[in-house]
C-alpha positions, 0 to 999 in steps of 0.5 A: 535498489535504493531508488526502489526503496525511496519509491516504496517510501514515497508510496507510503507517504502518499498513502498516509496523505490519502493522495491516491493519484500520487500513490498510483503514479508510482505503479505500472498500469497493470499493477495490483495489490494482493494478499501474499500468494493469494487473491488480488484485492485491487487490480490495475492502477485504476482498481487500486485508485478506486479501492484506496479512495473507498478505503480512505472514505471509510477510514479517514484517519487511516495511517501506516507507519513504516517500522522497517524497510529493506531493498532486496534486488527488485523487491522492497520489504516493509514492515508497517504498523497500520491504524484505521481509526473510526469508520465513517459507516459505523462499523466496528473499530479495526484494531491496529495491526502489523503487516509485511508488504512486499513491493515488486518492481519492474524498472522504476515502477511498482508492479505488485504489492503483496501483504502478509498479515 
C-alpha cells in the first residue's frame, strides 16, 4: 500500500512538471482516466499521454496540490486542489477546483484514475 501511495504522489509530481512521459510510465498499457463511475476521458497509456499533452499546452500553468492522500488496499485516494491559470487559446479562466481522485492499482502500476468533482 505504501508503494502505491508513493507512486500516486510521483504521478502528481510528474503531472505538475507537465512530464507526460513520466506520468504515463506509472500506468498499465490499458490504463485510463475517467469521471467517477462514468465516461472514460483518456483511454490507454497513449490516450492519456496525448490528452494530457493537449491540456498542458492549453493551460501551461496547470497545477494540482495534494491536500490529503490515503492508501486503502489496492486504491489510493487523493484530494487535490487544481488551478489552471490562463488558457493559451483565449478561453475563459477556469476557477480553481477541488477533486477527489481514486487511483486503482494492478501490481505496481496504476490501471485507472477516476475523478470525483
